[in-house]
Residue, then its C-alpha position, 0 to 999 in steps of 0.5 A: m454533450i456531458y461525460r461523467v467519469k468515475v475515479m476510483c482511488i487505490a490503497v496498496p498494502a505494504e509492510v513497515v520495515e523501519i520507523k524514522e523520527g518525524s512519523i516517517g516510515v519505510v515500507d516494502y511493497g514486495d519489490l519496491r521500498q518507499e518512505v510514507r507518513l505514518d501520522l495516521v496509524d499507530v504501527k511497529v516495525g513488521e506490521f502491514v498497512l494500507v498506503h494512499v498517496g504517501f500516507a499509511i491510512q490503516k493497519l492490516s493483519r499480516e494475512e490481509g496484507l499478504e493476500t491483498r498483495e497477491i491479488f494485486r500481483q495477479v492483476y498486474a501479471a494479467m495486465e501484462e498478458t493482454d498488452 
């Protein structure tokens, strides 16, 4: 029997709160801060990015970033309710 598994990768919206030397940025996910690589995007402090496996891969508008962050919050809250 062969099983096929579909895998989905997720990029998470975050706000750039600091830019360090060497294309390293500190981003804020809303309740967590993390260092990420900024090599793939040209961003400034205060802008939103999508982060995947430690790399900022795309710039978002502030509106898109906040809206997507809220959707993630709602999904996590719904998941906790089912546990």
